[in-house]
C-alpha positions as CSV (number, residue, x, y, z in Angstrom):
1,M,-26.8,-1.0,-6.0
2,A,-25.3,-4.2,-7.4
3,E,-23.4,-2.1,-10.0
4,H,-21.9,0.0,-7.2
5,E,-20.8,-3.1,-5.2
6,A,-19.2,-4.6,-8.3
7,G,-17.3,-1.4,-8.9
8,V,-16.1,-1.5,-5.3
9,V,-14.9,-5.0,-5.6
10,L,-13.0,-4.2,-8.9
11,R,-11.3,-1.2,-7.3
12,R,-10.3,-3.3,-4.3
13,I,-8.7,-5.9,-6.6
14,E,-7.0,-3.1,-8.6
15,G,-5.8,-1.4,-5.4
16,R,-4.2,-4.6,-4.1
17,R,-2.5,-5.1,-7.4
18,L,-1.1,-1.6,-7.4
19,A,0.0,-2.1,-3.8
20,A,1.9,-5.2,-4.8
21,D,3.5,-3.3,-7.8
22,C,4.5,-0.5,-5.4
23,A,6.1,-3.1,-3.0
24,A,8.1,-4.5,-5.9
25,L,9.3,-1.1,-7.0
26,L,10.3,-0.1,-3.5
27,A,12.2,-3.3,-3.1
28,S,14.0,-3.1,-6.5
29,K,14.7,0.6,-6.5
30,Y,15.3,1.3,-2.8
31,G,16.1,-2.1,-1.3
32,V,13.3,-2.0,1.4
33,R,13.0,-5.1,3.5
34,R,9.2,-5.3,4.0
35,V,6.0,-3.6,2.8
36,V,2.8,-4.0,4.7
37,L,-0.6,-3.1,3.2
38,I,-2.8,-1.7,6.0
39,G,-6.2,0.0,6.2
40,S,-9.4,-0.8,4.3
41,L,-7.8,-2.5,1.3
42,A,-6.0,-4.9,3.7
43,T,-9.0,-5.7,5.8
44,G,-11.5,-5.8,2.9
45,E,-13.5,-3.0,4.4
46,A,-13.1,-0.6,1.5
47,T,-16.7,0.5,0.7
48,H,-16.2,3.1,-1.9
49,Q,-14.8,3.1,-5.5
50,C,-11.7,5.2,-4.8
51,P,-10.0,3.7,-1.7
52,D,-6.5,5.0,-0.9
53,I,-3.5,2.6,-0.6
54,D,-1.9,2.7,2.9
55,L,1.5,1.1,3.1
56,V,4.0,0.7,5.9
57,V,7.5,0.4,4.6
58,E,10.4,-1.1,6.5
59,G,14.0,-0.4,5.5
60,L,13.5,2.8,3.4
61,P,16.8,4.6,3.1
62,A,17.3,7.9,4.8
63,R,16.4,11.0,2.9
64,N,20.0,11.9,2.1
65,S,20.6,8.6,0.6
66,R,19.2,7.5,-2.8
67,C,15.6,8.0,-1.7
68,P,14.2,11.5,-2.2
69,A,11.1,11.1,0.0
70,P,11.2,12.8,3.4
71,S,10.7,10.3,6.2
72,H,8.0,12.4,7.9
73,L,5.7,11.6,4.9
74,C,5.6,7.9,6.1
75,R,3.0,7.2,8.8
76,S,1.2,4.2,9.9
77,G,-2.4,3.8,11.1
78,G,-5.2,1.3,11.2
79,S,-4.7,-2.4,11.7
80,Y,-2.0,-4.3,9.9
81,G,-3.3,-6.5,7.2
82,R,-1.2,-8.0,4.4
83,V,2.5,-8.3,4.3
84,L,3.4,-7.9,0.6
85,T,6.3,-10.0,-0.8
86,V,9.3,-7.9,-1.7
């Protein structure tokens, strides 16, 4: 049990690091204004070893601009947690 909990903590730390890296990439490549980490990683409630990374992005360019991602793929849910520096 302790081994499982240690794995969860490590994955939580790694997930937050990856979220920060994504925020930096979104800011440098697409000029977004703000990235917010939401969901279980933000609230510390991730209880398994493979949590997903939920981000809300403000200021992502329209699809026909330099960003290829369709806007309908972006959705928000859960409670807001951590605003990541961009």
